[in-house]
N, C-alpha and C positions, 0 to 999 in steps of 0.2 A: 626043172623042166626042160623037156628033151629038145632038138632042133625042130623035127616034126612035130611035136606039140604044141612048141612055141608059132611055127608056121599055121597050124591050125588054129590056134589061137588068136590069131594075127586076120587070117582071113576071117574068120567068123566075125570079129569087131567090125571089119569094112564092110561087112553086108549088114552087120547090126545099123551100122551108123549109116549109113545109106537109106534103111527101112526106117529108121528114126527121123532122120530132117528130111524124107519126103513125106510119112504118114504122122509123126509124132508117137509120142511115149506111148500113148492110149494100143497103138497097132504093133508093137512088140510084145510077144510073146515068145513062151522056149519054143513054141512050135511053131511059130511063123516065121523067125530067124531060121528055124533050125531047117526048114524047107527051103528057105530061100537060100540056104546054104549048101542044099544036096547034100544035108546031112541026117542022121537020125538023132531025137531027140535025146535019148540015152549019152551019146558023143558028146551033147553040149553040155548035159549036166557033169559028165566027166572033167570036160573044164573049165566052167565056171558055178557048180554046185546048184543054179535056181536063178530064176528069173534078177531076184536083188544083189544076187552074182553078177551076173548077165549087165546089171543096170550101174553096178557100180562104177564097172570095167570100162564101161563108154564114158562116164564121169571121167575116170583117169584119163583116157583118151580126148576127151573134150580138153582136158587144162593141158594135155600136151598140145596140140592144135595151136591155143591160145598163147602156151610159155611162146613156141616157135614164134609165131607172129610178134609177142613182144620183142623176143631179142632181135627181130630185125627193124621198130622202130629208131630210127637214128637220133643221139642227142644234139641237142641245139646250142649245149653251152652253159645256157641260162636254165636251172632248174626248174624255175617258175613257168617257164615256158614247155621242157620236158611233160610239166605238171597237166598241162593243156593237151598236149599229145596223148601222152597216156592216155586219161581220160577218154577222149576222142578212139581212139584204139581199141578201147573198153567195150564203148559204146556200143561200136562198129561191128567187133568181133559179135556181142550177142545178140544184134537185129540181124547177122549174113547166117548165124548159127542158134535160134532161138531154142530148139527141142533143146540142145547140146546146153544149154545156158543156163533153161532151167533145170535140168539134173544138175548141173555145175553151186548151182549159185539159187535155189530153189529146193534144195534137198527137205525131206521129212527126217532126216537122221540128222541133227544137227554134233554127234555125239562121233560121228564118222568124217575124217578129212582125207582127201586122198592125198598122198605126199604129194603130188604136183602142185595141189592148193597152197602146202605150205612153202613150194619154193615160190609159187608164184608172192604170198607173201612176204616172206622174204626178200623178192627185189624189190616187193615197193619198200621194203622197210628199209633197205641200203638207198636209195635214192632218197626218202626222204633225209638218211644221216646226213647223205653229201649237201642237201638244200639246208641241214641247220646247219654241218660245219660254214657253209659258205653266208650266212645270216640272214639266211631267207625265211624262216621260219620261226611262227611265232609260238608254239607250241610244242612240246616235247613228242621226235615219230613216234614213241608209241604209239601217243593219243591221234598225231593228224592220220597214221594209217587207219585208225577205226574208224576216223572220219571219212575220210576216202571214200574208204570200201563200206560204208555203208551208204554214203550218198549215191556212190556213181553205180552199184549194184540195187539200190531202191530204181533209179532211174531206167535203168536197162528193162529192168522186171516192168516199171508203169510202161515205159516204150511198147515191148514186146507183147502185152496184155492189151493195148490200143491198136484198132485197124490200120493198115499200114495207110491208107488214102486219108487217114482223121491225127496224125501224127505231127507233133507241130516241132520242128526241130532245135526251138528255141525253149522249147523244158529242161533238155541235156545245156545248152548252151548256159543258160542263167543259173542252172543248177552249179555250173561248171564253175563260176566267171563266181558267184557267192561265196564257194568252196574256199576258189584260190583267196580271193581278199578277205576271207578270216585264217586261212591258216598261214600265207604270206606276209612280208613285209618290199618294200619299195627296192627296186630294182636297186637307183643307187641310195646309196642308207646316210642318215646325216651324220656328219662328224663326229659327231659323239654318239654312238649306236644305242639303243633300248638295251636297259639292262637283261631283258629277257632275249634280243638276240643276241649279244656278247654269251652270258651264261649257256643259252643251247647249244649255239657254237663249240664252245669248248667240252663242253658234257659230250656232242658229236664227236670231236674230235679225239676224248679219252677211250671214246667207244671201241674205232677203229686203230688205235695205239699197242703194240703190242704188251702184255701185263712188265713183260723185260724190260721195255724201254720207262716205262711210267715210274719215276724214283718216290714209289709209296709203295706201302704196303698193301694188301689186296683190300682188308678193311679200312684202309685209310682212303683208299680211289673210291672205293662204295659209298661211303660217305661224305666223300668231293659230292660224288655224281650224285648223289641224296639231295645234297643243298643248292646243287647247281639247279633241279628240277624244280625243286622248292622257288627259288628267285623265279624262274623264269611263269609260273605260273603266277606269281605275286605279281610280277612286273605284268603279267600279258592281262 
């Protein structure tokens, strides 16, 4: 795509984003966006294909906004406190940008995930691997990521669907604390850490270690990680 088309696409997305946030997805049509952008509908079709293409592009734009915010959330050094801060940032984004959030997480096309959605998931996984390496997770990072995403999106969508004056902030904080209690260990581990925490910490360390630095064959490393994950589940 040449520079002129890139600029036109960006400008149309900015107009569509303003319309989306002001009036909701029901106000979005190729005709309304083209009129607001001061272009012909045919030009919009050339850049996005159809309304579904425009909505997909807006979902990607929403994830870009979300990731930009996530990268500004500083780490406190404590993975559990970071989990709380990440949860609050996620819910806060959804409540500030409800129309975008519904496009990003309320999609009726689950087989299509924007690349930025995968990047957001990988950021969450990377954080959870660090938490596991610190001995703070009770379950494998992959399972923890699914549980965190299911819980935080459920809470955010529920709050978006509740009139603003009727929203109870404890809905988010209570669910957050229930999840933290279910997924994490205490800040000060016992003298003899639980088997699950040891297994998960070693598994997370192996996941972050270059294969060339592990004195095992790839199949042996895979087998060891499978055993460690089984030990974590048995002890948990």
